[in-house]
C-alpha positions in Angstrom: 35.3 -27.1 -77.0 32.6 -27.2 -79.6 33.4 -25.6 -82.9 31.5 -22.2 -83.0 31.1 -22.4 -86.8 29.6 -25.8 -86.7 27.2 -24.6 -83.9 26.1 -21.7 -86.2 25.6 -24.1 -89.2 23.5 -26.5 -87.1 21.3 -23.7 -85.7 20.7 -22.0 -89.0 20.3 -25.4 -90.8 17.5 -26.4 -88.4 15.6 -23.2 -89.1 16.1 -23.5 -92.8 14.9 -27.1 -92.9 11.9 -26.4 -90.8 10.9 -23.3 -92.9 11.5 -25.2 -96.2 9.3 -28.1 -95.2 5.9 -28.1 -97.0 2.9 -27.3 -94.9 0.9 -30.3 -93.9 -1.8 -31.3 -91.4 -0.2 -32.0 -88.0 -1.7 -35.5 -87.6 -2.8 -37.8 -90.4 -6.5 -38.4 -90.8 -7.9 -41.7 -89.7 -8.4 -44.4 -92.3 -5.0 -44.2 -94.0 -4.3 -47.9 -93.5 -5.4 -50.3 -90.8 -3.2 -51.2 -87.9 -2.2 -54.8 -87.7 -0.8 -56.6 -84.6 1.6 -59.5 -84.3 4.0 -61.4 -82.1 7.7 -62.1 -82.7 9.2 -64.9 -80.8 12.7 -66.1 -80.4 13.6 -68.6 -77.7 12.1 -67.3 -74.5 11.7 -63.8 -75.8 8.2 -62.7 -76.9 7.7 -59.3 -78.6 4.3 -57.7 -79.3 4.4 -55.3 -82.2 2.1 -53.3 -84.4 2.3 -52.1 -88.0 0.4 -49.3 -89.8 0.8 -47.7 -93.2 2.9 -48.6 -96.2 6.1 -47.4 -97.8 9.7 -47.4 -96.6 10.0 -49.0 -93.2 10.1 -46.7 -90.2 10.8 -48.3 -86.8 9.3 -46.2 -83.9 10.5 -46.4 -80.3 8.2 -44.9 -77.7 9.4 -43.0 -74.6 8.8 -44.1 -71.1 12.1 -45.6 -70.2 12.0 -49.3 -69.5 8.2 -49.1 -69.5 8.2 -48.1 -73.2 5.1 -49.3 -74.9 3.2 -48.6 -78.1 0.4 -47.0 -76.1 2.9 -44.4 -75.0 2.6 -42.7 -78.4 -1.0 -41.6 -77.5 -0.3 -40.8 -73.9 0.8 -37.5 -72.3 4.5 -38.7 -72.3 4.6 -38.3 -76.1 4.6 -34.8 -77.7 2.8 -36.2 -80.8 1.7 -39.6 -82.1 4.2 -40.7 -84.7 2.1 -43.6 -86.0 -0.8 -41.3 -86.9 1.7 -38.7 -88.3 3.8 -41.0 -90.5 1.7 -43.9 -91.5 0.5 -42.0 -94.6 4.1 -42.1 -96.0 5.9 -45.0 -94.3 5.4 -48.5 -93.1 5.4 -47.8 -89.4 6.5 -50.5 -87.0 6.4 -50.2 -83.2 6.7 -52.7 -80.3 6.3 -52.9 -76.6 9.7 -53.0 -75.0 10.8 -56.3 -73.5 9.4 -56.5 -69.9 7.7 -53.1 -69.9 5.1 -53.4 -67.1 2.1 -52.2 -69.1 3.2 -54.0 -72.3 2.8 -57.5 -73.8 6.5 -58.2 -74.5 8.6 -60.4 -72.2 11.9 -62.1 -71.9 14.9 -62.6 -69.6 16.9 -59.9 -67.9 20.3 -60.3 -69.6 22.5 -58.9 -66.9 25.7 -58.9 -68.8 24.3 -57.2 -71.9 21.2 -55.1 -71.1 21.4 -52.6 -73.9 22.3 -55.2 -76.5 19.4 -57.5 -75.5 17.0 -54.7 -76.4 18.8 -54.1 -79.7 18.6 -57.8 -80.4 14.8 -57.4 -80.1 14.7 -54.5 -82.5 16.9 -56.1 -85.1 15.2 -59.5 -84.6 11.8 -57.9 -85.2 13.1 -56.3 -88.5 14.4 -59.7 -89.5 11.1 -61.4 -88.7 9.3 -58.9 -90.9 11.8 -59.4 -93.7 13.1 -55.9 -93.5 16.7 -55.2 -94.3 17.1 -51.4 -94.4 14.9 -49.0 -92.4 14.8 -45.6 -90.7 14.1 -45.1 -87.0 12.5 -42.5 -84.8 12.8 -42.8 -81.1 11.8 -40.8 -78.0 13.6 -40.7 -74.7 15.2 -44.1 -74.1 15.0 -44.5 -77.9 18.0 -42.2 -78.1 20.5 -44.7 -76.5 18.7 -47.5 -78.4 19.2 -45.7 -81.7 22.9 -45.1 -81.1 23.3 -48.8 -80.3 21.4 -49.7 -83.6 23.8 -47.5 -85.5 26.7 -49.3 -83.9 25.3 -52.8 -84.4 23.7 -52.4 -87.8 25.2 -49.3 -89.6 24.4 -50.7 -93.0 20.8 -51.2 -92.2 19.8 -47.9 -90.6 19.4 -45.4 -93.4 18.6 -42.4 -91.1 17.6 -41.7 -87.5 15.6 -39.2 -85.5 16.3 -38.8 -81.8 13.5 -36.9 -80.1 14.1 -35.7 -76.5 16.9 -38.3 -76.1 17.9 -39.5 -72.7 21.5 -39.3 -71.6 23.7 -39.2 -68.5 23.9 -36.0 -66.4 27.2 -35.8 -64.4 25.3 -34.3 -61.4 22.6 -37.0 -61.6 24.5 -40.2 -62.4 22.1 -42.5 -60.6 18.9 -40.9 -61.9 17.8 -43.8 -64.1 19.0 -46.5 -61.7 17.2 -45.0 -58.7 14.0 -44.4 -60.7 13.8 -47.9 -62.1 14.7 -49.5 -58.7 11.8 -47.6 -57.2 9.2 -48.0 -60.0 9.9 -50.4 -62.8 11.7 -53.1 -60.9 9.2 -53.8 -58.0 6.3 -54.0 -60.5 8.2 -56.3 -62.7 9.0 -58.7 -59.8 5.4 -58.7 -58.8 4.5 -60.0 -62.3 7.5 -62.3 -62.7 8.1 -64.8 -59.8 11.2 -66.0 -61.6 12.8 -62.6 -61.0 14.1 -61.0 -57.8 15.1 -57.4 -56.9 18.6 -58.7 -56.6 18.5 -59.6 -60.3 16.9 -56.2 -61.2 19.7 -54.5 -59.2 22.4 -56.3 -61.2 20.6 -55.6 -64.5 20.2 -51.9 -63.8 23.7 -51.5 -62.4 25.2 -52.9 -65.6 22.8 -50.7 -67.7 23.1 -47.4 -65.9 26.0 -47.5 -63.4 28.9 -49.5 -65.0 29.7 -46.8 -67.6 27.3 -43.9 -66.7 28.4 -41.4 -69.3 27.2 -39.6 -72.4 24.5 -41.6 -74.2 25.1 -44.9 -72.4 25.5 -47.1 -75.4 28.3 -45.6 -77.5 31.4 -43.5 -77.1 32.0 -39.9 -78.3 34.5 -41.4 -80.7 31.8 -43.5 -82.2 29.4 -40.6 -82.7 32.3 -38.5 -84.1 32.8 -41.2 -86.8 29.1 -42.1 -87.4 28.2 -41.4 -91.1 24.5 -42.1 -90.7 22.3 -38.9 -91.0 20.7 -38.1 -87.7 18.2 -35.4 -86.6 18.2 -34.5 -82.9 15.4 -32.8 -81.2 16.8 -31.9 -77.7 14.9 -31.5 -74.5 16.1 -30.2 -71.1 14.7 -32.2 -68.2 16.6 -34.5 -65.8 16.0 -37.6 -68.0 16.7 -35.7 -71.3 19.8 -33.5 -70.8 20.2 -30.7 -73.3 24.0 -30.7 -73.1 24.3 -34.4 -74.0 21.9 -34.0 -77.0 23.7 -31.0 -78.3 27.2 -32.6 -77.8 26.0 -35.6 -79.9 24.7 -33.2 -82.5 28.0 -31.3 -82.6 30.1 -34.5 -82.9 28.1 -36.4 -85.5 29.3 -35.4 -88.9 25.9 -35.7 -90.6 23.7 -34.3 -87.7 20.9 -31.9 -87.9 19.2 -30.3 -84.9 15.8 -28.8 -84.3 14.9 -25.5 -82.8 14.9 -25.4 -79.0 12.6 -25.5 -77.3 10.4 -27.3 -79.8 7.7 -28.6 -77.5 6.8 -25.3 -75.8 4.7 -23.5 -76.6 2.7 -26.4 -78.1 2.2 -24.4 -81.3 5.9 -25.2 -82.1 5.4 -29.0 -82.2 3.8 -29.1 -85.7 6.9 -27.1 -87.0 9.2 -29.7 -85.5 7.1 -32.5 -87.0 7.4 -30.9 -90.4 11.2 -30.8 -90.0 11.1 -34.6 -89.2 9.0 -35.2 -92.4 11.5 -33.1 -94.4 14.5 -35.0 -92.9 13.0 -38.4 -93.5 12.0 -37.5 -97.1 15.5 -36.3 -97.8 17.1 -39.5 -96.7 14.5 -42.1 -97.9 16.0 -44.2 -100.6 15.0 -43.0 -104.1 13.6 -46.3 -105.1 10.7 -46.1 -102.6 
């Protein structure tokens, strides 16, 4: 049973943070730092990434599930473009997910460690760029990725924002497995003659069916003991269960949560973005 007092604190804290945030233009104007592209390679893994802006590093993870790409930030799947919004204050870094069908990143399907293989790419990219400590903002599948980053590199992630995070619904345990077997997997196999649907099945089974609970990558005990500040912006669609997002917010000792709903009506999105700005500013190291 969730603590009713903590629920009240979280709800009122979200409103207070949003109201206290200084007014600002919803999207940054063009010309605040050119975007640069690059490639990070390690063995048979090749990751396409982009950078924009300057300041304390902010890793950005697009939504779109296993088809997460940088271009997703400017598509209809993203409520707002975080690169445009945050490059005026931060060194924004984003990458195409390994083997996303519309992306430029590639690598093997590591059947025994699917979630960790993607976290390897995130941490490897930071190492490649010479970045030790950073903040992270992720949409959708970025939620499980962020929890895994907090588990794997707790001393490196200063603060994290989980926007419309994905999670496991008890009544839809095979939602992600079924969707990826129908869409992501067949397209990947068409592009990659070295892969088969049998391999995809094993990969997705390990990723989404072996332990299909909560946020996929960590346990409730981990979240309960996680000391990293997190801001959670819940959603409520099949892929982004409200109950899971709020349970994580209630468990994490340094969690903040946004208003809900924050994407509808669309006039609420700038308010949520201001809360993200306020949260990042509050936890950015003082030396930057």
